[in-house]
VEXDREN-2710 file (C-alpha; in Angstrom, 1 decimal):
% VEXDREN-2710
k/r/px/py/pz
1/UNK/-71.5/41.9/-40.8
2/UNK/-67.8/43.1/-41.4
3/UNK/-66.1/46.3/-41.8
4/UNK/-66.2/47.6/-45.3
5/UNK/-64.1/50.7/-45.4
6/UNK/-61.9/53.0/-43.0
7/UNK/-61.8/56.6/-43.8
8/UNK/-59.6/59.3/-42.3
9/UNK/-59.5/63.3/-43.1
10/UNK/-55.7/64.5/-42.0
11/UNK/-56.8/67.9/-42.3
12/UNK/-60.5/68.8/-40.8
13/UNK/-63.1/69.5/-44.0
14/UNK/-60.3/68.0/-46.4
15/UNK/-60.0/65.6/-48.4
16/UNK/-60.8/62.0/-47.4
17/UNK/-58.7/58.5/-47.2
18/UNK/-59.3/55.5/-47.4
19/UNK/-57.4/53.2/-44.7
20/UNK/-56.8/49.3/-45.6
21/UNK/-55.8/49.4/-41.9
22/UNK/-55.9/51.8/-39.2
23/UNK/-54.5/52.3/-35.4
24/UNK/-57.8/53.3/-33.0
25/UNK/-56.9/55.8/-30.6
26/UNK/-59.1/56.3/-27.8
27/UNK/-59.5/60.4/-29.3
28/UNK/-60.3/58.4/-32.6
29/UNK/-58.5/56.7/-35.6
30/UNK/-54.5/57.7/-36.0
31/UNK/-54.5/60.4/-38.5
32/UNK/-57.7/61.7/-38.4
33/UNK/-58.6/65.7/-38.2
34/UNK/-55.3/65.9/-36.2
35/UNK/-54.5/69.4/-38.4
36/UNK/-57.3/71.9/-38.7
37/UNK/-57.4/75.4/-40.6
38/UNK/-59.0/78.3/-39.4
39/UNK/-59.6/81.9/-40.1
40/UNK/-57.9/85.3/-39.1
41/UNK/-59.9/84.9/-35.2
42/UNK/-58.8/81.1/-35.1
43/UNK/-62.4/80.0/-35.7
44/UNK/-62.4/76.4/-37.7
45/UNK/-62.9/76.7/-41.7
46/UNK/-65.7/73.9/-42.9
47/UNK/-67.7/73.0/-46.3
48/UNK/-70.3/74.5/-44.7
49/UNK/-69.0/78.3/-46.3
50/UNK/-66.5/77.0/-48.0
51/UNK/-67.2/73.7/-49.7
52/UNK/-63.8/73.8/-51.9
53/UNK/-61.6/72.9/-48.9
54/UNK/-63.1/69.0/-50.2
55/UNK/-60.5/69.0/-52.7
56/UNK/-57.1/69.9/-50.1
57/UNK/-55.3/66.8/-50.3
58/UNK/-53.4/65.6/-46.9
59/UNK/-51.1/62.4/-47.2
60/UNK/-49.6/61.5/-43.6
61/UNK/-46.2/61.3/-43.9
62/UNK/-43.8/60.5/-40.9
63/UNK/-42.5/63.8/-39.8
64/UNK/-45.9/65.7/-41.4
65/UNK/-47.8/65.9/-44.6
66/UNK/-47.9/66.5/-47.8
67/UNK/-50.4/68.8/-49.1
68/UNK/-51.5/69.2/-52.0
69/UNK/-54.8/71.7/-54.2
70/UNK/-55.7/70.4/-57.3
71/UNK/-53.3/71.1/-59.7
72/UNK/-52.5/75.1/-58.0
73/UNK/-49.5/73.9/-55.3
74/UNK/-48.1/70.8/-53.1
75/UNK/-45.7/71.0/-49.7
76/UNK/-44.3/69.3/-47.4
77/UNK/-45.6/70.4/-43.9
78/UNK/-43.2/69.3/-40.8
79/UNK/-45.2/68.4/-37.7
80/UNK/-45.0/71.8/-35.5
81/UNK/-42.6/72.0/-32.8
82/UNK/-45.0/73.5/-30.7
83/UNK/-43.9/76.4/-29.7
84/UNK/-46.0/79.4/-31.5
85/UNK/-49.6/78.1/-30.5
86/UNK/-52.7/79.5/-30.7
87/UNK/-56.1/79.5/-29.5
88/UNK/-58.6/78.0/-31.7
89/UNK/-62.1/77.3/-32.2
90/UNK/-64.3/74.3/-32.9
91/UNK/-68.1/74.9/-32.0
92/UNK/-67.8/75.9/-28.6
93/UNK/-65.0/74.4/-27.3
94/UNK/-61.7/76.1/-27.1
95/UNK/-58.6/74.6/-27.7
96/UNK/-54.5/75.7/-27.6
97/UNK/-53.0/74.0/-30.6
98/UNK/-49.1/74.8/-32.4
99/UNK/-49.2/76.2/-34.7
100/UNK/-47.1/75.7/-38.6
101/UNK/-44.8/77.8/-40.3
102/UNK/-45.6/81.2/-42.0
103/UNK/-44.4/79.9/-44.9
104/UNK/-47.1/76.9/-45.2
105/UNK/-49.6/79.1/-44.2
106/UNK/-48.9/81.7/-46.7
107/UNK/-49.2/78.9/-49.0
108/UNK/-52.7/77.9/-47.8
109/UNK/-53.8/81.2/-48.3
110/UNK/-52.9/81.2/-51.9
111/UNK/-54.5/78.4/-52.8
112/UNK/-57.6/79.1/-51.0
113/UNK/-57.5/82.8/-52.2
114/UNK/-58.8/83.4/-48.1
115/UNK/-56.5/84.5/-45.0
116/UNK/-56.0/81.0/-43.3
117/UNK/-53.7/78.9/-40.8
118/UNK/-52.9/75.7/-40.2
119/UNK/-52.5/74.2/-36.7
120/UNK/-51.9/71.4/-35.1
121/UNK/-53.5/69.3/-32.0
122/UNK/-50.4/68.0/-30.1
123/UNK/-52.4/66.8/-26.7
124/UNK/-54.9/64.3/-26.6
125/UNK/-56.2/65.8/-23.3
126/UNK/-57.1/69.5/-25.0
127/UNK/-60.7/68.6/-26.3
128/UNK/-63.4/66.1/-25.1
129/UNK/-66.6/65.6/-25.8
130/UNK/-70.0/67.0/-24.9
131/UNK/-70.4/65.5/-21.3
132/UNK/-73.7/64.6/-21.6
133/UNK/-73.1/62.1/-24.1
134/UNK/-70.5/59.9/-22.3
135/UNK/-71.1/56.4/-22.1
136/UNK/-71.4/55.2/-19.0
137/UNK/-68.9/52.3/-19.8
138/UNK/-66.2/54.7/-19.9
139/UNK/-64.2/56.8/-16.6
140/UNK/-64.4/60.0/-17.4
141/UNK/-65.3/61.9/-20.7
142/UNK/-63.8/60.9/-23.7
143/UNK/-61.3/63.1/-25.3
144/UNK/-62.0/64.1/-29.1
145/UNK/-59.7/65.7/-31.8
146/UNK/-60.7/68.2/-34.1
147/UNK/-63.6/66.5/-34.9
148/UNK/-66.9/68.3/-34.7
149/UNK/-68.0/66.6/-31.5
150/UNK/-67.3/62.6/-31.2
151/UNK/-64.0/60.3/-32.2
152/UNK/-65.9/58.2/-34.6
153/UNK/-68.5/58.3/-37.4
154/UNK/-70.3/55.1/-38.1
155/UNK/-72.5/53.9/-41.2
156/UNK/-74.4/51.8/-42.8
157/UNK/-74.3/51.5/-46.7
158/UNK/-77.7/49.5/-46.7
159/UNK/-78.6/52.6/-45.3
160/UNK/-77.7/54.8/-47.8
161/UNK/-79.4/52.3/-50.5
162/UNK/-82.7/53.3/-48.7
163/UNK/-81.9/56.8/-48.8
164/UNK/-80.9/57.1/-52.4
165/UNK/-84.2/54.8/-53.1
166/UNK/-86.5/57.3/-51.7
167/UNK/-84.3/60.1/-53.6
168/UNK/-84.8/58.5/-57.0
169/UNK/-88.0/57.7/-56.6
170/UNK/-88.3/62.1/-56.5
171/UNK/-86.2/62.0/-59.9
172/UNK/-83.2/62.8/-57.9
173/UNK/-79.7/61.5/-58.1
174/UNK/-78.3/59.5/-56.3
175/UNK/-75.3/60.2/-53.9
176/UNK/-72.1/58.2/-52.4
177/UNK/-71.2/57.2/-49.3
178/UNK/-68.4/60.5/-49.4
179/UNK/-70.9/63.2/-49.1
180/UNK/-71.6/61.9/-45.4
181/UNK/-67.7/61.5/-44.5
182/UNK/-68.1/58.8/-42.2
183/UNK/-64.9/57.1/-40.2
184/UNK/-66.2/53.6/-40.6
185/UNK/-68.6/51.9/-42.8
186/UNK/-70.8/48.4/-42.0
187/UNK/-71.4/46.4/-44.4
188/UNK/-73.7/43.1/-44.2
189/UNK/-76.3/44.8/-41.7
190/UNK/-80.7/45.1/-42.5
191/UNK/-81.1/49.3/-43.5
192/UNK/-81.6/51.2/-40.3
193/UNK/-80.2/48.5/-38.2
194/UNK/-77.6/51.0/-36.7
195/UNK/-80.3/52.7/-35.1
196/UNK/-80.8/50.1/-32.5
197/UNK/-76.7/49.6/-31.9
198/UNK/-75.8/50.7/-28.9
199/UNK/-72.9/48.7/-28.4
200/UNK/-70.1/47.1/-31.2
201/UNK/-67.0/45.3/-31.4
202/UNK/-64.9/45.7/-34.6
203/UNK/-62.0/43.0/-34.8
204/UNK/-60.6/43.2/-31.7
205/UNK/-61.9/47.3/-31.0
206/UNK/-65.2/48.0/-28.8
207/UNK/-67.0/51.0/-30.1
208/UNK/-70.0/53.1/-28.2
209/UNK/-72.8/54.5/-30.3
210/UNK/-73.7/57.2/-28.3
211/UNK/-75.2/59.5/-30.3
212/UNK/-76.9/59.9/-33.6
213/UNK/-75.5/62.7/-35.7
214/UNK/-77.2/65.5/-36.9
215/UNK/-77.0/66.2/-41.1
216/UNK/-76.1/69.6/-42.5
217/UNK/-75.7/71.4/-45.8
218/UNK/-72.1/69.4/-46.3
219/UNK/-74.2/66.1/-47.3
220/UNK/-74.6/68.5/-50.5
221/UNK/-71.1/69.2/-51.8
222/UNK/-69.4/67.3/-54.1
223/UNK/-66.2/65.7/-52.9
224/UNK/-65.0/65.6/-55.8
225/UNK/-65.4/69.0/-57.0
226/UNK/-65.5/71.5/-54.3
227/UNK/-68.9/71.9/-55.6
228/UNK/-72.7/71.7/-53.8
229/UNK/-75.0/69.7/-56.1
230/UNK/-78.8/70.6/-55.3
231/UNK/-80.4/69.7/-52.9
232/UNK/-79.9/66.8/-51.7
233/UNK/-79.5/64.5/-49.9
234/UNK/-81.1/67.2/-47.3
235/UNK/-84.8/66.3/-49.2
236/UNK/-84.6/63.0/-48.9
237/UNK/-83.5/62.8/-45.3
238/UNK/-86.3/65.6/-44.3
239/UNK/-88.5/62.9/-46.0
240/UNK/-87.7/59.9/-43.5
241/UNK/-85.1/60.7/-41.1
242/UNK/-86.5/63.7/-39.2
243/UNK/-85.0/63.2/-35.5
244/UNK/-87.6/62.3/-33.0
245/UNK/-85.0/63.0/-30.4
246/UNK/-85.6/65.9/-28.8
247/UNK/-81.8/66.2/-27.6
248/UNK/-80.8/65.7/-31.6
249/UNK/-82.7/68.2/-33.7
250/UNK/-82.6/67.6/-37.6
251/UNK/-82.2/65.0/-40.3
252/UNK/-80.1/62.3/-39.0
253/UNK/-77.6/60.4/-41.1
254/UNK/-74.7/57.8/-39.5
255/UNK/-74.1/57.4/-35.5
256/UNK/-71.3/59.2/-33.4
257/UNK/-69.1/56.7/-31.5
258/UNK/-66.6/56.6/-28.8
259/UNK/-64.2/53.9/-29.0
260/UNK/-63.6/52.2/-25.6
261/UNK/-59.8/51.6/-26.1
262/UNK/-56.4/51.3/-28.0
263/UNK/-56.8/48.7/-31.3
264/UNK/-56.0/47.9/-34.9
265/UNK/-58.8/47.3/-37.1
266/UNK/-58.7/46.3/-40.7
267/UNK/-60.8/46.2/-43.6
268/UNK/-63.0/42.4/-43.1
269/UNK/-62.7/42.5/-39.5
270/UNK/-65.9/40.9/-38.8
271/UNK/-68.4/43.5/-36.7
272/UNK/-70.6/42.1/-33.9
273/UNK/-73.2/43.4/-31.7
274/UNK/-72.6/43.9/-28.1
275/UNK/-75.6/45.5/-26.7
276/UNK/-78.9/47.2/-28.6
277/UNK/-80.0/50.3/-27.6
278/UNK/-84.1/49.6/-27.8
279/UNK/-86.7/52.5/-26.8
280/UNK/-88.5/55.0/-28.5
281/UNK/-87.9/55.6/-32.1
282/UNK/-84.9/58.1/-33.3
283/UNK/-86.8/59.4/-36.3
284/UNK/-89.9/60.4/-36.8
285/UNK/-91.9/60.1/-40.6
286/UNK/-94.3/63.0/-42.1
287/UNK/-96.6/62.3/-40.1
288/UNK/-95.0/62.8/-36.5
289/UNK/-95.0/59.0/-35.6
290/UNK/-92.2/56.9/-35.1
291/UNK/-90.6/55.7/-38.3
292/UNK/-90.9/51.9/-39.2
293/UNK/-87.0/51.0/-38.8
END
């Protein structure tokens, strides 16, 4: 197996960027979800409520970000100095973040046609994963940036092909991997093999897969158009990827993961399974039995 692709999302819910190599930090890939848009109450914005966020492009610069939104506008945003701060929320977490300048927030509000503010996470200890999912291999609870809950999301293209097979058999249109917004895509594995991976080595990085990823309607958003495109792949996941894990209800695709330490990873790096999970099936079939993995 090998690392097929690396993806970062500089602004949470914004457009993905593919990288040939990237620094992996303890709180995720360097440059991944360190920025976030919030509403007037300080709550994070998501493609769940605002699918056009998929069209917000953010290119990292040594001093900040270059933001653009379709043909509407482009601007450079410097990393905030941190004097102006805002208390923001991501799900149940409350975080102190640095606030971008007023001109940037005004421009983004005009682009998105709603009041928004842009914040930057400038402290690695500002937020942590749910302690209930912390791997035994780490001391303390690992940090995380503005991702939904974990530093990394890992996906397997063979599993996507299996999912698309179900979609096509039901006369639907296959969906691309971009619908699932992964960080690391692992080539060369069998479909659903990732359900049994407890720990993997990617190049020089050791990564623990700690929680199957429950999916939502963001997977129905076409990342190229910023529009909801039917009900797939949610329908297919309800048929063949319904959780058998009481702690993670819903439909599953991909795995949330935690790196054990910093490293540089590159496309094409070899991937080795260091420890397997075993135990009960992760998903069940329509009859309620554990699905064949």
